[in-house]
N, C-alpha and C positions, 0 to 999 in steps of 0.2 A: 700631646698638650693640654691643659686642663683648662675647663673653661667653669663658670660662674654666672648665677643669674644677673641679668640688669635689673636693677631694682626703679622702676617704673615710678616708685610712689617718692621716692628721694629723689626725681628728676624731677618733676611735675611741684614738687616745694617749692625746690629752688628757682622754680620759671616760678611762681606765684609770688618769692619773697623780691626776686630782680625784674621781673616782668616792666616797672616803671622807673627804675634806679640803676645805675652802676655798680657791681663790686668793684672797691678801688684797688683790689688784689689784680685786677684782669686791668690794659689798656682798650680804652673809648674805641675804638672804630669809627664811631659817629660820621666826624669829618674828611674822613680817608674811606669811601666806599662805603659804610653801614657797618654796623655791630650786628647783624641779625646773627650772620653766621657765628662769631665769637658767644655770641648768647645761649646759641645751642650749643656749642662743643663745652659750655661750662654746665647747662644742665644736663648733658650726656654726662658729664667728668662724677657728676654728684651724682648722677643714677651708676655710673659704671668702678668709679673710685679706682683707676688705674690708666694714665697714659704711655703713650707708645714712643720709648722718645729715639728711633730712628729717625737720625737726621732728613731724610728728604721722604722718604717717606711713610715717618710716623706721625702720628699726632701729639703732640704735645703742646704745654705753654708755658714757659719759666719768665718770658717778659714779653714786650712787644719788638724785641729785637733776636729774641732767644725762642724760637718759635716754629713750627710748621705752613704751610702755606693751606694744609686740611683743618685748622682751627679756626682758621676767619674769612675761608674762600669757599662758596660752595659748590662747586665743582668739585676741587681739590677733597674738601669734608664729603662729596659723596664715592668719589674711585677710592679713599682713605676706605669707609664704612663697608664698603662690596666686596672691597681686595683685599682688604687686611684677614691673613690666615695665622696673625701672631696673635701677641699681644692690645687688650685694651678692647674698643667695644669695636664689633662686629653686624651687618646690615645685609638685608634680601631687599631688593624693591619685588612691592606686591602691589595688589590691586588693593581697593579702599576696604573691600570687607574680612582684608588680613590683618586692618591696622588696629594697633592697641592704643591707650594713652603711655604716654612717654616718649610714640615713636613721631617719626622725624618728615615734615613733609616740604618738599621747595616747591618756589612757582617760577615758571620764565613768564615775562612780560614780554614787553615789544622787541629786548634785544636777542639776539642770537642765540642765547646759552642763558639755562636757569641761573638768577640773583636773587631768591630771597628763602632761607630757608623760618619754618616755624616747628613748632613742639606742639605736640596733642595736651592739652589737659584735660579734654573730656570728649568721649564717642556718645552719645544718646544711639545712634544707628548707623547707615551707611551709603548716608546721601551727603555732599556737601553741606547742606544745613543741618546736618547732625552733629557736625566734628567744629571740635572748639580749641581755638589754641594760644599760644601763650608767644613773640618776639619782638625783637629792639629794630632800630631803627625809627620805622611807623612803630614806637610803642604798645603794646596790647596785652592784654589778658581776657581770656575768654573769651575772644574775638569768635565770632563766627566765621568759618572757613567760607562759606558761602557769600559772605561780605566781600573777599577779596572778587579783583576782576585779570585776568590772565591770559595767558597763551598755551600755557602746559603748564602740565602737574604732574608730580610721582613721589611715591610713597616708599616712604624706607622704612621694616620694618627691624625694629634690633633685635635679633638673635640670642646671642650671647656676647660675653665676655671672655678674652682667653688672657690666662694669666700663667 
C-alpha cells in the first residue's frame, strides 16, 4: 500500500478557522454527547484528504446518519487510528516527547473511558504547559493542555496516510 504524509499545517489551519464555530458541512454533536471528536476528525481530514469508507471499521462522514462511529466517538477514533492498516490516517500511541503539531490527545475524566479529544496546535517543549490545543464542546483554540484536570491522558502521533 502507498502512503502519503499527513499535512499538519492544513490540520492546524482548519482547527484555527473552526475552533469557535461550526462548519455547516458537518452535524453539530454538542447536544448529543459533544462535538469534540467530530471536530478532531474534521481537522485530521483537512490534513489527510482521504476517508476510509469501510462501513463498520472505517472512518468517514457523509452526513449525521451516514458516518462511522470512529468519526465522532473517542474510543472508536482511537481504535481506528491505531489499528488502521488500510486507507486513511494512521497513528501510534506515543509519549509526550514524540508529539508534533497536528497530533491528537485524548483525555479521561471521571468516567471509566476516555471521553475528550483535542488537537495540538503548538508545542514549545515536552511538558503539559508547553502544549497548546484546539477542541470543541468546550470550544478552545491555543489553550494550554496543563489547564485541564484529568484522570488519564494518551497521545496519538499520526504517522502517515494510507492511499
